N, C-alpha and C positions, 0 to 999 in steps of 0.2 A: 248388791247387798240390799236387803229389805228389812226395815225396822217396823215393828208393830207393837201397839200397846192398846189398852182399853181404859175407858174412863171408870173412875170409882165414884164419880159424882152421882148422887141419887136425885133424880129429877121427877117431877110429876108426869104422868102419862100424857096429859093433854097439853104439854108445853109445845109451842110452835117450833118447827125445825130451825127457823132462822134465829131463834133465841138459844138454841142448844150450844154448849161450849164446843169449840173446835180444837182438835188435837193438832198441834204445830210441831214440826220436826226440823231439827237443825243437824247438820253433819260437820264433823271436825276431823282433821288429819293432824296427828301429833299436837292436839290441843289448840289448833288454829281453825277458825271457821272456814268451811269450804264453799266455794261458789263454782259455777260452771266455768271451767278454764280450758276446755278442749279435751283433756284427758279425764277429768272428773265431771260427771254429769249428775247434778243434783235435781231430783224431781220429787218433791214432797217427802215421802218416807222411803224413797229408793235412791241408792247411790250406785252409779255405774262407773267402773274404771276401765277406760279404753287402753288397750295395749299395756298390760301389766309388764313391768320390767324387773330385772334382777335388783335394781336399786330400790325397788319398793319393799324388799324384804325387811321385816321387823318394823314396818310403819304401822302405827296404831290409828285405827279409824274408830270414831265414836258417833253414835246416834243419840241425840238428846231430844226427848219428847216432853212437851209441856202443853197442858190444856189451857186454852185461853181463859184468862181471869184467875188462874191458879198460880200459887207460888211453888207448888210441888213440881219437881222435875225428875224425870227418870232417864237414866243413861245406861248404855251398854257399849263396851269396847270390844274390838276385834283387832288382833295383830296379824298382819299378813305373813304367811310362810311361803315365800316364792322359791320354788325348786326349778332350776333350769337344767335342761338336758342338753349337753353339748355333743355334737356329732363331729368327729374328726375324720376327715377324708384324706387319704394319702394316695 
């Protein structure tokens, strides 16, 4: 999953790039902060879930974006709908 947003801060054109605000992203799973744990790989604005399982159904993931120095946060949630196909062999 990838999360993206853009700044609404109006800056002068001649501001040095090292002084521009940075967009920071945080990922949550069911309202708990996520870190790299083997299955969940957090890399800035991207979350990769390795080996999605049936137990992941109805789990809510959220991306929270906040510009450095700002109190304004934006978030978007996504709930997984995991559909497993079973093959029965006789």
